[in-house]
A tleap script that builds the chain and sets N, CA, C and O, in Angstrom:
source leaprc.protein.ff14SB
mol = sequence {
  NMET ILE GLN TYR ALA SER HIE LYS ILE GLU
  ASP TYR VAL PRO VAL SER PRO GLN VAL PHE
  LYS ALA ALA GLY ASN LEU ALA LYS ASN LEU
  GLY MET SER LEU THR ASP PHE TYR THR ASN
  ALA LEU ILE SER TYR MET THR LYS PHE ASN
  GLU ASN ILE THR ASP ILE LEU ASP ARG ILE
  TYR ASP ASN GLU PRO SER THR ILE GLU LEU
  VAL LEU ALA ASN ALA GLN SER LEU SER LEU
  GLY LYS GLU SER CTRP
}
set mol.1.N position { -3.535 14.962 -20.625 }
set mol.1.CA position { -3.622 13.753 -19.835 }
set mol.1.C position { -4.732 12.851 -20.361 }
set mol.1.O position { -5.825 13.311 -20.692 }
set mol.2.N position { -4.433 11.580 -20.431 }
set mol.2.CA position { -5.431 10.582 -20.806 }
set mol.2.C position { -5.913 9.940 -19.520 }
set mol.2.O position { -5.124 9.697 -18.607 }
set mol.3.N position { -7.196 9.666 -19.449 }
set mol.3.CA position { -7.724 9.066 -18.239 }
set mol.3.C position { -8.132 7.625 -18.501 }
set mol.3.O position { -8.763 7.308 -19.509 }
set mol.4.N position { -7.755 6.767 -17.567 }
set mol.4.CA position { -8.174 5.374 -17.614 }
set mol.4.C position { -9.417 5.269 -16.749 }
set mol.4.O position { -9.416 5.750 -15.615 }
set mol.5.N position { -10.460 4.663 -17.247 }
set mol.5.CA position { -11.709 4.584 -16.493 }
set mol.5.C position { -12.105 3.140 -16.250 }
set mol.5.O position { -12.001 2.290 -17.134 }
set mol.6.N position { -12.556 2.883 -15.044 }
set mol.6.CA position { -13.163 1.585 -14.771 }
set mol.6.C position { -14.673 1.802 -14.808 }
set mol.6.O position { -15.155 2.688 -15.514 }
set mol.7.N position { -15.392 1.030 -14.082 }
set mol.7.CA position { -16.846 1.118 -14.134 }
set mol.7.C position { -17.407 2.274 -13.316 }
set mol.7.O position { -18.566 2.644 -13.503 }
set mol.8.N position { -16.624 2.850 -12.421 }
set mol.8.CA position { -17.121 3.918 -11.559 }
set mol.8.C position { -16.357 5.204 -11.844 }
set mol.8.O position { -15.155 5.173 -12.107 }
set mol.9.N position { -17.046 6.317 -11.793 }
set mol.9.CA position { -16.448 7.609 -12.112 }
set mol.9.C position { -15.308 7.964 -11.157 }
set mol.9.O position { -14.357 8.629 -11.567 }
set mol.10.N position { -15.382 7.538 -9.893 }
set mol.10.CA position { -14.332 7.901 -8.931 }
set mol.10.C position { -13.028 7.151 -9.173 }
set mol.10.O position { -12.024 7.428 -8.516 }
set mol.11.N position { -13.033 6.208 -10.106 }
set mol.11.CA position { -11.835 5.429 -10.386 }
set mol.11.C position { -10.991 5.982 -11.534 }
set mol.11.O position { -10.026 5.340 -11.946 }
set mol.12.N position { -11.334 7.158 -12.056 }
set mol.12.CA position { -10.530 7.752 -13.129 }
set mol.12.C position { -9.159 8.139 -12.589 }
set mol.12.O position { -9.049 8.726 -11.513 }
set mol.13.N position { -8.126 7.808 -13.338 }
set mol.13.CA position { -6.757 8.142 -12.945 }
set mol.13.C position { -6.084 8.836 -14.127 }
set mol.13.O position { -5.921 8.228 -15.185 }
set mol.14.N position { -5.688 10.112 -13.963 }
set mol.14.CA position { -5.014 10.791 -15.073 }
set mol.14.C position { -3.598 10.242 -15.279 }
set mol.14.O position { -2.840 10.069 -14.325 }
set mol.15.N position { -3.260 9.975 -16.541 }
set mol.15.CA position { -1.946 9.448 -16.904 }
set mol.15.C position { -1.461 10.240 -18.114 }
set mol.15.O position { -2.231 10.502 -19.038 }
set mol.16.N position { -0.191 10.619 -18.106 }
set mol.16.CA position { 0.337 11.373 -19.245 }
set mol.16.C position { 0.270 10.517 -20.510 }
set mol.16.O position { 0.359 9.292 -20.425 }
set mol.17.N position { 0.115 11.138 -21.678 }
set mol.17.CA position { 0.026 10.369 -22.926 }
set mol.17.C position { 1.241 9.469 -23.166 }
set mol.17.O position { 1.093 8.356 -23.671 }
set mol.18.N position { 2.438 9.941 -22.810 }
set mol.18.CA position { 3.643 9.145 -23.026 }
set mol.18.C position { 3.629 7.880 -22.164 }
set mol.18.O position { 3.947 6.791 -22.641 }
set mol.19.N position { 3.260 8.035 -20.904 }
set mol.19.CA position { 3.207 6.886 -19.992 }
set mol.19.C position { 2.103 5.932 -20.428 }
set mol.19.O position { 2.285 4.714 -20.424 }
set mol.20.N position { 0.960 6.493 -20.803 }
set mol.20.CA position { -0.167 5.667 -21.237 }
set mol.20.C position { 0.214 4.822 -22.452 }
set mol.20.O position { -0.087 3.629 -22.502 }
set mol.21.N position { 0.873 5.439 -23.425 }
set mol.21.CA position { 1.270 4.724 -24.643 }
set mol.21.C position { 2.322 3.654 -24.331 }
set mol.21.O position { 2.218 2.524 -24.808 }
set mol.22.N position { 3.335 4.011 -23.530 }
set mol.22.CA position { 4.384 3.050 -23.166 }
set mol.22.C position { 3.795 1.875 -22.395 }
set mol.22.O position { 4.165 0.725 -22.633 }
set mol.23.N position { 2.881 2.160 -21.470 }
set mol.23.CA position { 2.248 1.090 -20.697 }
set mol.23.C position { 1.421 0.193 -21.612 }
set mol.23.O position { 1.435 -1.030 -21.470 }
set mol.24.N position { 0.707 0.801 -22.543 }
set mol.24.CA position { -0.093 0.016 -23.485 }
set mol.24.C position { 0.766 -0.894 -24.344 }
set mol.24.O position { 0.424 -2.054 -24.573 }
set mol.25.N position { 1.891 -0.356 -24.819 }
set mol.25.CA position { 2.807 -1.168 -25.636 }
set mol.25.C position { 3.397 -2.325 -24.837 }
set mol.25.O position { 3.455 -3.455 -25.322 }
set mol.26.N position { 3.836 -2.040 -23.613 }
set mol.26.CA position { 4.421 -3.093 -22.787 }
set mol.26.C position { 3.381 -4.146 -22.424 }
set mol.26.O position { 3.663 -5.344 -22.470 }
set mol.27.N position { 2.177 -3.699 -22.063 }
set mol.27.CA position { 1.108 -4.645 -21.739 }
set mol.27.C position { 0.833 -5.558 -22.931 }
set mol.27.O position { 0.670 -6.767 -22.770 }
set mol.28.N position { 0.782 -4.974 -24.126 }
set mol.28.CA position { 0.537 -5.765 -25.337 }
set mol.28.C position { 1.656 -6.780 -25.558 }
set mol.28.O position { 1.396 -7.944 -25.864 }
set mol.29.N position { 2.915 -6.329 -25.398 }
set mol.29.CA position { 4.063 -7.234 -25.565 }
set mol.29.C position { 4.051 -8.372 -24.551 }
set mol.29.O position { 4.516 -9.474 -24.839 }
set mol.30.N position { 3.518 -8.099 -23.367 }
set mol.30.CA position { 3.446 -9.117 -22.317 }
set mol.30.C position { 2.198 -9.985 -22.434 }
set mol.30.O position { 2.028 -10.952 -21.691 }
set mol.31.N position { 1.323 -9.628 -23.381 }
set mol.31.CA position { 0.086 -10.388 -23.555 }
set mol.31.C position { -0.924 -10.124 -22.456 }
set mol.31.O position { -1.726 -10.995 -22.118 }
set mol.32.N position { -0.887 -8.923 -21.898 }
set mol.32.CA position { -1.772 -8.565 -20.791 }
set mol.32.C position { -2.748 -7.484 -21.229 }
set mol.32.O position { -2.462 -6.698 -22.131 }
set mol.33.N position { -3.899 -7.458 -20.580 }
set mol.33.CA position { -4.799 -6.327 -20.773 }
set mol.33.C position { -4.206 -5.133 -20.037 }
set mol.33.O position { -3.396 -5.297 -19.125 }
set mol.34.N position { -4.610 -3.942 -20.435 }
set mol.34.CA position { -4.113 -2.745 -19.762 }
set mol.34.C position { -4.548 -2.728 -18.297 }
set mol.34.O position { -3.801 -2.279 -17.428 }
set mol.35.N position { -5.750 -3.215 -18.031 }
set mol.35.CA position { -6.237 -3.293 -16.649 }
set mol.35.C position { -5.342 -4.197 -15.816 }
set mol.35.O position { -4.938 -3.826 -14.713 }
set mol.36.N position { -5.029 -5.381 -16.335 }
set mol.36.CA position { -4.156 -6.303 -15.604 }
set mol.36.C position { -2.758 -5.720 -15.429 }
set mol.36.O position { -2.138 -5.876 -14.378 }
set mol.37.N position { -2.267 -5.045 -16.472 }
set mol.37.CA position { -0.943 -4.438 -16.392 }
set mol.37.C position { -0.884 -3.405 -15.267 }
set mol.37.O position { 0.015 -3.443 -14.427 }
set mol.38.N position { -1.856 -2.474 -15.256 }
set mol.38.CA position { -1.865 -1.444 -14.212 }
set mol.38.C position { -2.072 -2.054 -12.830 }
set mol.38.O position { -1.450 -1.622 -11.859 }
set mol.39.N position { -2.938 -3.051 -12.738 }
set mol.39.CA position { -3.175 -3.706 -11.450 }
set mol.39.C position { -1.890 -4.339 -10.928 }
set mol.39.O position { -1.537 -4.157 -9.763 }
set mol.40.N position { -1.191 -5.081 -11.782 }
set mol.40.CA position { 0.059 -5.725 -11.363 }
set mol.40.C position { 1.137 -4.701 -11.030 }
set mol.40.O position { 1.909 -4.894 -10.091 }
set mol.41.N position { 1.192 -3.611 -11.797 }
set mol.41.CA position { 2.178 -2.565 -11.518 }
set mol.41.C position { 1.920 -1.933 -10.155 }
set mol.41.O position { 2.856 -1.707 -9.388 }
set mol.42.N position { 0.660 -1.649 -9.851 }
set mol.42.CA position { 0.331 -1.052 -8.554 }
set mol.42.C position { 0.615 -2.016 -7.409 }
set mol.42.O position { 1.140 -1.611 -6.372 }
set mol.43.N position { 0.276 -3.272 -7.587 }
set mol.43.CA position { 0.556 -4.270 -6.545 }
set mol.43.C position { 2.056 -4.368 -6.302 }
set mol.43.O position { 2.500 -4.415 -5.155 }
set mol.44.N position { 2.830 -4.399 -7.369 }
set mol.44.CA position { 4.287 -4.472 -7.242 }
set mol.44.C position { 4.835 -3.262 -6.498 }
set mol.44.O position { 5.678 -3.402 -5.612 }
set mol.45.N position { 4.360 -2.077 -6.857 }
set mol.45.CA position { 4.823 -0.847 -6.208 }
set mol.45.C position { 4.449 -0.843 -4.728 }
set mol.45.O position { 5.276 -0.518 -3.876 }
set mol.46.N position { 3.206 -1.205 -4.424 }
set mol.46.CA position { 2.769 -1.197 -3.023 }
set mol.46.C position { 3.518 -2.238 -2.201 }
set mol.46.O position { 3.838 -1.991 -1.038 }
set mol.47.N position { 3.799 -3.390 -2.782 }
set mol.47.CA position { 4.559 -4.426 -2.081 }
set mol.47.C position { 5.957 -3.931 -1.751 }
set mol.47.O position { 6.438 -4.117 -0.633 }
set mol.48.N position { 6.612 -3.298 -2.722 }
set mol.48.CA position { 7.952 -2.757 -2.492 }
set mol.48.C position { 7.918 -1.685 -1.416 }
set mol.48.O position { 8.801 -1.641 -0.559 }
set mol.49.N position { 6.907 -0.816 -1.447 }
set mol.49.CA position { 6.769 0.243 -0.449 }
set mol.49.C position { 6.587 -0.366 0.936 }
set mol.49.O position { 7.228 0.069 1.892 }
set mol.50.N position { 5.726 -1.359 1.050 }
set mol.50.CA position { 5.482 -1.998 2.345 }
set mol.50.C position { 6.726 -2.703 2.859 }
set mol.50.O position { 6.983 -2.699 4.063 }
set mol.51.N position { 7.508 -3.314 1.962 }
set mol.51.CA position { 8.757 -3.959 2.384 }
set mol.51.C position { 9.732 -2.916 2.913 }
set mol.51.O position { 10.443 -3.173 3.885 }
set mol.52.N position { 9.775 -1.740 2.287 }
set mol.52.CA position { 10.651 -0.667 2.765 }
set mol.52.C position { 10.234 -0.209 4.153 }
set mol.52.O position { 11.087 0.037 5.005 }
set mol.53.N position { 8.935 -0.093 4.389 }
set mol.53.CA position { 8.438 0.303 5.710 }
set mol.53.C position { 8.840 -0.746 6.741 }
set mol.53.O position { 9.286 -0.401 7.835 }
set mol.54.N position { 8.686 -2.016 6.401 }
set mol.54.CA position { 9.062 -3.093 7.317 }
set mol.54.C position { 10.554 -3.040 7.631 }
set mol.54.O position { 10.950 -3.210 8.784 }
set mol.55.N position { 11.380 -2.807 6.619 }
set mol.55.CA position { 12.831 -2.705 6.839 }
set mol.55.C position { 13.168 -1.557 7.774 }
set mol.55.O position { 14.004 -1.706 8.665 }
set mol.56.N position { 12.527 -0.418 7.579 }
set mol.56.CA position { 12.775 0.752 8.434 }
set mol.56.C position { 12.379 0.441 9.871 }
set mol.56.O position { 13.133 0.726 10.802 }
set mol.57.N position { 11.194 -0.146 10.054 }
set mol.57.CA position { 10.743 -0.480 11.411 }
set mol.57.C position { 11.647 -1.528 12.052 }
set mol.57.O position { 11.934 -1.452 13.247 }
set mol.58.N position { 12.097 -2.499 11.270 }
set mol.58.CA position { 13.018 -3.507 11.808 }
set mol.58.C position { 14.303 -2.864 12.311 }
set mol.58.O position { 14.809 -3.234 13.371 }
set mol.59.N position { 14.836 -1.901 11.556 }
set mol.59.CA position { 16.065 -1.215 11.983 }
set mol.59.C position { 15.830 -0.411 13.256 }
set mol.59.O position { 16.698 -0.356 14.128 }
set mol.60.N position { 14.667 0.207 13.365 }
set mol.60.CA position { 14.352 0.981 14.575 }
set mol.60.C position { 14.275 0.049 15.774 }
set mol.60.O position { 14.876 0.321 16.814 }
set mol.61.N position { 13.532 -1.059 15.635 }
set mol.61.CA position { 13.329 -1.953 16.768 }
set mol.61.C position { 14.544 -2.820 17.076 }
set mol.61.O position { 14.583 -3.477 18.117 }
set mol.62.N position { 15.532 -2.832 16.191 }
set mol.62.CA position { 16.798 -3.474 16.528 }
set mol.62.C position { 17.512 -2.703 17.629 }
set mol.62.O position { 18.265 -3.279 18.415 }
set mol.63.N position { 17.268 -1.390 17.681 }
set mol.63.CA position { 17.955 -0.522 18.638 }
set mol.63.C position { 17.064 -0.036 19.770 }
set mol.63.O position { 17.564 0.489 20.765 }
set mol.64.N position { 15.769 -0.200 19.638 }
set mol.64.CA position { 14.830 0.298 20.638 }
set mol.64.C position { 14.006 -0.863 21.185 }
set mol.64.O position { 13.684 -1.796 20.450 }
set mol.65.N position { 13.664 -0.810 22.466 }
set mol.65.CA position { 12.788 -1.853 22.996 }
set mol.65.C position { 11.401 -1.726 22.374 }
set mol.65.O position { 10.909 -0.617 22.166 }
set mol.66.N position { 10.783 -2.841 22.084 }
set mol.66.CA position { 9.464 -2.810 21.458 }
set mol.66.C position { 8.356 -3.181 22.437 }
set mol.66.O position { 7.213 -3.394 22.033 }
set mol.67.N position { 8.688 -3.257 23.710 }
set mol.67.CA position { 7.685 -3.581 24.717 }
set mol.67.C position { 7.109 -2.301 25.305 }
set mol.67.O position { 7.748 -1.249 25.294 }
set mol.68.N position { 5.900 -2.412 25.815 }
set mol.68.CA position { 5.253 -1.276 26.468 }
set mol.68.C position { 5.663 -1.287 27.935 }
set mol.68.O position { 5.687 -2.335 28.580 }
set mol.69.N position { 5.984 -0.106 28.448 }
set mol.69.CA position { 6.368 -0.020 29.858 }
set mol.69.C position { 5.201 -0.486 30.719 }
set mol.69.O position { 4.039 -0.269 30.374 }
set mol.70.N position { 5.517 -1.125 31.839 }
set mol.70.CA position { 4.507 -1.700 32.714 }
set mol.70.C position { 3.498 -0.658 33.188 }
set mol.70.O position { 2.300 -0.936 33.223 }
set mol.71.N position { 3.960 0.531 33.549 }
set mol.71.CA position { 3.060 1.585 34.033 }
set mol.71.C position { 2.060 1.963 32.936 }
set mol.71.O position { 0.870 2.122 33.207 }
set mol.72.N position { 2.541 2.105 31.711 }
set mol.72.CA position { 1.669 2.458 30.596 }
set mol.72.C position { 0.687 1.329 30.295 }
set mol.72.O position { -0.490 1.582 30.036 }
set mol.73.N position { 1.158 0.102 30.327 }
set mol.73.CA position { 0.286 -1.050 30.074 }
set mol.73.C position { -0.824 -1.122 31.117 }
set mol.73.O position { -1.977 -1.392 30.782 }
set mol.74.N position { -0.477 -0.882 32.381 }
set mol.74.CA position { -1.487 -0.891 33.445 }
set mol.74.C position { -2.494 0.231 33.256 }
set mol.74.O position { -3.693 0.023 33.445 }
set mol.75.N position { -2.026 1.419 32.887 }
set mol.75.CA position { -2.921 2.555 32.668 }
set mol.75.C position { -3.882 2.264 31.513 }
set mol.75.O position { -5.067 2.589 31.589 }
set mol.76.N position { -3.373 1.658 30.460 }
set mol.76.CA position { -4.238 1.308 29.331 }
set mol.76.C position { -5.280 0.282 29.751 }
set mol.76.O position { -6.446 0.379 29.367 }
set mol.77.N position { -4.869 -0.680 30.522 }
set mol.77.CA position { -5.779 -1.718 30.975 }
set mol.77.C position { -6.884 -1.131 31.848 }
set mol.77.O position { -8.052 -1.492 31.705 }
set mol.78.N position { -6.513 -0.231 32.748 }
set mol.78.CA position { -7.496 0.390 33.635 }
set mol.78.C position { -8.469 1.280 32.870 }
set mol.78.O position { -9.631 1.401 33.258 }
set mol.79.N position { -8.007 1.902 31.792 }
set mol.79.CA position { -8.874 2.811 31.038 }
set mol.79.C position { -9.964 2.066 30.273 }
set mol.79.O position { -10.962 2.670 29.878 }
set mol.80.N position { -9.789 0.769 30.061 }
set mol.80.CA position { -10.781 0.000 29.326 }
set mol.80.C position { -12.019 -0.302 30.159 }
set mol.80.O position { -13.109 -0.473 29.613 }
set mol.81.N position { -11.860 -0.368 31.453 }
set mol.81.CA position { -12.990 -0.702 32.302 }
set mol.81.C position { -13.356 -2.170 32.175 }
set mol.81.O position { -12.681 -2.944 31.496 }
set mol.82.N position { -14.430 -2.531 32.836 }
set mol.82.CA position { -14.862 -3.929 32.802 }
set mol.82.C position { -16.052 -4.052 31.867 }
set mol.82.O position { -17.007 -3.279 31.938 }
set mol.83.N position { -15.973 -5.033 30.998 }
set mol.83.CA position { -17.067 -5.317 30.075 }
set mol.83.C position { -17.394 -6.798 30.144 }
set mol.83.O position { -16.519 -7.641 30.338 }
set mol.84.N position { -18.672 -7.092 29.980 }
set mol.84.CA position { -19.043 -8.508 29.918 }
set mol.84.C position { -19.089 -8.921 28.458 }
set mol.84.O position { -19.598 -8.198 27.602 }
set mol.85.N position { -18.550 -10.091 28.198 }
set mol.85.CA position { -18.522 -10.579 26.821 }
set mol.85.C position { -19.556 -11.620 26.695 }
set mol.85.O position { -19.730 -12.190 25.618 }
savepdb mol mol.pdb
quit
């Protein structure tokens, strides 16, 4: 495994040599630094993951009520007590 390092030791990420080489070649072809390439790849992956979560939740709430029952809402409100702001 080859490790990519940033400025801090806790940021080391092990990457297989094949993936590291392929990523380096693609980054070079795109005119990007390896840091920018990995950053954009991670952002893209996380965005897709978050969109999938949103889609799943949307499907759930299409069939389920998304409001809190009145009894539960009142209990939550009472548990907070009174505070001065």
